[in-house]
C-alpha positions in Angstrom: 6.5 1.1 10.2 4.0 0.9 7.3 0.4 1.9 7.2 -2.7 1.2 4.6 -2.0 3.6 1.9 -4.8 5.8 0.9 -5.4 6.2 -2.5 -4.9 9.9 -3.5 -5.9 9.3 -6.9 -9.3 9.7 -6.3 -8.4 13.5 -5.8 -8.2 16.2 -8.5 -4.7 16.9 -8.0 -3.2 13.8 -6.2 0.4 15.2 -6.2 -0.9 17.6 -3.7 -1.0 15.3 -1.0 1.7 12.9 0.5 1.5 10.1 3.1 3.4 9.6 6.3 4.8 6.6 4.7 5.9 8.7 1.8 7.3 11.2 4.3 9.1 8.6 5.9 10.8 7.1 2.9 11.9 10.5 1.5 12.8 12.9 4.4 16.3 12.2 3.7 16.2 13.1 -0.2 17.9 16.2 -1.0 15.4 17.5 -3.2 12.8 17.3 -0.5 12.4 19.8 2.4 9.7 19.2 5.2 8.5 22.2 6.6 6.3 22.3 10.0 4.0 25.0 10.8 1.9 24.8 13.9 -0.7 27.1 15.7 1.1 26.4 18.7 4.5 27.8 17.5 6.4 26.0 20.6 5.3 22.8 19.6 8.1 22.5 17.1 10.7 22.4 19.9 9.0 19.6 21.7 9.5 17.3 18.8 9.6 17.4 15.0 10.0 14.8 12.1 14.0 14.3 11.9 15.3 17.0 9.4 12.2 19.2 9.2 12.4 23.0 9.1 10.1 25.3 11.2 7.9 27.9 10.1 6.8 30.5 12.3 3.5 31.9 11.2 3.8 34.9 13.4 7.1 36.1 12.1 8.2 34.4 8.7 5.5 34.7 6.3 4.6 38.3 7.3 5.9 42.0 6.7 6.9 43.0 10.1 4.6 46.1 9.9 2.1 46.0 7.5 -0.6 43.4 7.8 0.6 41.8 4.4 2.9 38.9 3.4 6.7 39.2 2.5 7.6 40.6 -0.8 9.3 38.5 -3.3 13.0 39.2 -2.2 12.1 38.7 1.4 10.2 35.3 0.3 13.5 34.4 -1.8 15.5 34.8 1.2 13.4 32.8 3.5 13.1 30.0 1.3 16.7 29.8 0.8 17.4 30.0 4.5 15.3 26.7 4.8 17.3 25.1 2.1 14.5 25.4 -1.0 15.4 26.0 -4.4 13.0 26.3 -7.0 13.0 22.8 -7.9 12.8 21.6 -4.4 9.7 19.7 -3.1 8.2 21.1 -0.4 6.1 19.2 2.2 4.3 21.0 4.7 2.8 19.4 7.8 1.8 20.7 11.2 -1.1 20.5 14.1 -4.6 21.1 14.1 -5.4 19.0 10.9 -2.8 20.9 9.2 -4.5 24.5 9.7 -1.4 26.6 9.4 0.4 24.0 7.4 -2.3 24.7 4.7 -2.0 28.4 5.2 1.9 28.3 4.7 1.2 26.2 1.5 -1.1 28.9 0.3 1.6 31.7 0.9 4.1 29.7 -1.1 1.5 29.4 -4.0 1.1 32.9 -4.2 5.0 33.3 -5.1 4.5 30.7 -7.9 6.4 27.8 -6.2 5.4 24.6 -8.2 6.1 21.4 -6.1 4.1 22.2 -3.1 2.5 19.1 -1.0 0.7 18.4 2.4 1.5 15.7 4.7 -2.1 13.9 4.8 -2.9 14.2 8.8 -0.2 16.3 9.8 2.1 15.7 13.0 -1.1 14.1 14.6 -1.1 11.3 12.5 2.9 11.1 12.2 3.0 10.8 16.3 -0.1 8.5 16.5 1.9 6.1 14.2 4.7 6.2 16.7 7.2 7.4 14.2 10.3 9.1 15.2 10.2 12.5 16.3 13.5 14.5 17.5 14.2 17.8 19.5 17.5 18.4 17.5 17.4 21.1 15.2 18.7 20.2 11.6 20.6 23.0 9.6 19.3 23.7 6.5 21.3 23.0 3.4 23.0 25.9 1.6 20.4 26.9 -1.0 19.6 30.0 -3.8 16.2 31.0 -4.4 15.8 33.6 -7.1 13.3 36.4 -6.2 10.1 36.0 -7.9 9.1 38.4 -10.2 6.1 39.1 -8.5 3.6 38.0 -5.7 0.2 36.7 -7.3 -2.4 38.6 -5.4 -4.9 37.8 -8.0 -5.5 34.5 -8.8 -5.5 32.9 -5.5 -6.1 35.7 -3.1 -9.1 37.9 -2.4 -9.1 41.4 -0.9 -12.1 43.0 0.4 -13.1 44.8 -2.8 -12.9 41.6 -4.6 -15.6 40.0 -2.1 -18.0 42.9 -2.7 -17.7 42.4 -6.6 -18.2 38.6 -5.9 -21.6 39.0 -3.8 -24.1 36.6 -5.5 -21.6 34.2 -6.4 -20.6 31.3 -4.0 -18.8 32.5 -0.8 -18.0 30.1 1.9 -17.6 31.0 5.4 -15.6 28.2 7.2 -15.9 29.5 11.0 -17.9 27.9 13.7 -21.7 27.9 13.8 -21.7 30.5 16.4 -19.2 32.8 14.8 -21.4 32.5 11.6 -24.5 33.3 13.2 -23.3 36.3 15.0 -23.7 35.1 18.6 -19.9 34.9 19.2 -17.8 37.6 17.8 -14.4 35.8 18.2 -13.1 32.2 17.9 -13.3 29.9 20.7 -10.0 30.5 22.8 -9.2 33.7 21.1 -11.6 36.0 23.1 -9.1 38.7 22.9 -9.4 38.7 18.8 -13.1 39.6 18.5 -14.5 41.8 15.9 -16.8 44.7 16.4 -19.8 42.9 15.1 -20.8 39.2 14.7 -22.4 37.6 11.6 -21.3 36.7 8.1 -21.0 38.1 4.6 -24.4 37.9 3.0 -25.3 35.3 1.0 -22.2 33.1 2.3 -22.6 29.2 3.0 -21.8 28.1 6.2 -19.3 25.0 6.1 -16.9 24.8 9.1 -13.3 24.0 7.9 -13.1 20.6 10.0 -16.0 19.0 8.2 -13.1 18.3 5.6 -11.2 16.4 8.0 -11.5 12.8 9.6 -10.8 12.5 13.2 -7.1 11.5 12.5 -6.6 14.9 10.8 -6.6 13.0 7.3 -9.0 14.5 4.6 -12.1 12.8 3.5 -12.5 10.9 0.9 -13.6 12.7 -2.7 -17.1 11.5 -2.5 -17.4 12.7 1.1 -16.0 16.2 0.2 -18.3 16.5 -2.7 -21.2 15.7 -0.6 -20.3 18.4 1.8 -19.4 21.0 -0.8 -20.8 20.6 -3.9 -24.2 19.1 -2.7 -24.9 20.6 0.8 -23.1 23.9 0.4 -24.7 24.4 -2.9 -21.5 25.3 -4.7 -22.2 22.6 -7.7 -20.0 23.5 -10.6 -18.8 27.0 -9.6 -16.6 28.8 -11.6 -15.6 31.0 -8.7 -15.4 30.6 -5.2 -14.1 32.7 -2.2 -13.4 31.2 1.3 -13.0 33.1 4.3 -12.6 32.6 8.2 -11.2 35.1 11.0 -7.7 35.8 9.3 -7.6 33.2 6.5 -5.8 30.5 8.3 -8.9 28.1 8.7 -10.2 28.8 5.1 -6.8 28.2 3.8 -7.5 24.3 4.8 -10.9 25.0 2.8 -8.9 26.5 -0.3 -6.7 23.2 -0.3 -9.5 21.4 -0.4 -11.7 23.1 -3.1 -8.4 23.6 -5.1 -6.6 20.7 -4.8 -8.8 17.8 -3.8 -12.1 18.7 -5.3 -10.5 20.7 -8.5 -12.6 23.8 -8.5 -10.9 26.2 -11.2 -11.1 29.4 -9.5 -10.7 29.4 -5.7 -9.8 32.5 -3.8 -8.8 32.9 0.0 -10.2 36.4 1.7 -7.3 36.4 4.2 -8.7 39.7 5.6 -11.7 37.8 6.7 -13.8 38.3 9.5 -11.1 40.7 11.4 -11.5 43.2 8.2 -15.0 42.6 7.2 -16.6 42.7 11.0 -14.7 45.7 11.8 -15.2 47.9 8.5 -17.4 50.4 8.4 -20.7 50.2 6.0 -19.8 46.6 4.8 -23.0 44.6 4.9 -23.5 41.8 7.4 -26.0 39.0 7.6 -27.0 37.6 11.2 -28.5 34.4 12.1 -28.3 30.8 10.8 -29.6 31.7 7.3 -27.0 32.9 4.5 -29.0 36.2 3.9 -29.8 38.2 0.9 -27.4 39.8 -1.6 -27.5 43.9 -0.8 -28.8 45.9 -3.6 -26.3 47.8 -5.4 
């Protein structure tokens, strides 16, 4: 099956995206590993792209005790277990317009893996095109992955203290409007995961993550994304941007848009997000539909 190719050269980093056609042509290439990461961790078993490996975001990328990611040695062991070497082209895809696929790609970025790509449209587009899915699990090829010297938590990741120091510079809240205003303290469908307080970080612009995606799960054109973020959200040519959501998964999607599709130089994802900020003592909060003022220091 072939589809009309989208011109990825319009984006700042066109190599960060691949099409479903590209995946169909390269899925058996030994230098390419497909990783499927879904919000529904049982979805992979119902059918996946032949040869793809599964990432369970609950268990594979996180430390089992501390709320943090794997360390360098654990990451190296995980990557090798999926047949990945430092030279491998790793292509991520998943459900919900690549929510968790973007999150997994962002975590790999922290460890410095160079060739990381998203399949535009995710599994929804692959399935809608009638392409092959299988329930058979393919064993990963044996691989060696040296442990990275460190995990870079400063270039692409923000912590609470970083956000406090950043107040007054561009912040993007990618949650739903009701979460942003404070009318709802949880994401729809996740009532058990609410925060103590509702609202948003003062001065943050509200740009729900899904605005970046078309109905088929693909990313909007660069011109449309510039209209949404550069103009409507007022990011302009900002030197530094921090995005956040509830736990960093939806904001990974926005991080990918700002970093790779629009080419902002310094974009960080605050994965502590509202579950940390909305539950913390004495952190400033704004409510309502307006961004609010930066608190006096």
